[in-house]
C-alpha positions as CSV (number, residue, x, y, z in Angstrom):
1,M,18.6,18.9,-85.3
2,A,16.2,17.8,-88.1
3,E,18.3,14.6,-88.6
4,F,18.2,13.9,-84.8
5,N,14.4,14.3,-84.7
6,K,14.0,12.1,-87.8
7,K,16.0,9.3,-86.2
8,M,14.2,9.6,-82.9
9,Q,10.8,9.2,-84.8
10,E,12.1,6.2,-86.6
11,Q,13.1,4.5,-83.3
12,L,9.8,5.3,-81.8
13,K,7.9,3.8,-84.8
14,T,9.8,0.5,-84.6
15,P,9.4,-1.0,-81.1
16,P,11.7,-3.9,-80.1
17,Q,10.5,-7.3,-81.3
18,P,9.6,-10.0,-78.7
19,G,12.8,-11.3,-77.2
20,Q,14.8,-8.3,-78.5
21,A,16.3,-6.1,-75.9
22,P,15.3,-2.4,-76.1
23,I,17.8,0.2,-77.2
24,S,20.5,0.6,-74.6
25,P,21.6,4.1,-73.6
26,A,24.9,3.4,-75.3
27,D,23.0,2.9,-78.6
28,A,20.8,5.9,-78.2
29,I,21.1,8.8,-80.6
30,M,22.7,11.7,-78.8
31,P,21.3,15.2,-79.5
32,P,23.6,17.6,-81.4
33,E,25.8,19.9,-79.3
34,F,24.8,23.5,-78.9
35,F,28.3,24.7,-79.6
36,I,31.2,24.0,-82.0
37,K,34.5,22.7,-80.6
38,K,37.4,24.1,-82.5
39,E,41.0,25.1,-81.9
40,A,41.5,28.6,-80.4
41,S,44.5,30.7,-79.6
42,I,45.3,33.1,-76.8
43,S,44.5,36.0,-79.2
44,D,40.8,34.7,-79.3
45,I,40.3,35.7,-75.6
46,K,38.7,39.2,-75.6
47,I,37.0,41.3,-72.9
48,G,33.6,39.8,-72.1
49,I,34.4,36.2,-73.1
50,T,33.9,33.6,-70.4
51,V,36.9,31.2,-70.0
52,N,36.1,27.8,-68.4
53,V,39.0,25.6,-67.4
54,V,38.8,21.9,-66.3
55,A,41.8,21.0,-64.3
56,A,43.6,17.7,-64.9
57,D,44.5,17.6,-61.2
58,K,41.7,16.9,-58.6
59,D,42.5,19.4,-55.9
60,I,43.6,22.8,-57.1
61,K,42.4,24.9,-54.2
62,N,45.8,25.6,-52.7
63,A,47.9,24.9,-55.9
64,K,50.2,27.6,-57.3
65,Q,49.8,26.1,-60.7
66,F,47.9,23.2,-62.4
67,T,47.5,21.6,-65.8
68,A,44.4,22.2,-67.7
69,A,42.6,19.2,-69.2
70,E,40.2,21.4,-71.2
71,I,39.7,25.1,-71.8
72,S,36.6,26.5,-73.4
73,L,35.7,30.0,-74.5
74,Q,32.1,31.2,-74.4
75,P,31.4,34.5,-76.2
76,A,29.7,37.3,-74.4
77,P,25.9,37.3,-74.9
78,V,24.7,39.6,-77.6
79,M,22.5,42.2,-75.9
80,T,19.9,43.7,-78.2
81,P,18.0,46.8,-77.1
82,A,14.5,46.1,-75.9
83,A,11.8,47.2,-78.3
84,V,10.0,50.4,-77.1
85,T,6.3,50.5,-77.7
86,P,4.9,54.0,-77.8
87,P,2.0,54.8,-75.5
88,A,-1.4,54.3,-77.0
89,A,-3.1,57.4,-78.2
90,E,-6.1,58.5,-76.1
């Protein structure tokens, strides 16, 4: 993220020269992804994990089967107990 911010600051400091087109969206620096894409196996699916599937077919509402174009796993959120503040002494 630090590298992304550094490059963004560099772009902001150097405005386009007269007659030079501004940076196009295709040339813009993309922010880093908030997750890591890696290979997973069926054994990686555990209770509490969210499984998202993008179908290769357009209409799967009444399909008995379909081909997945992408499958992603999202781990269950880590729930930490809330901090308990003792009542103030009177």
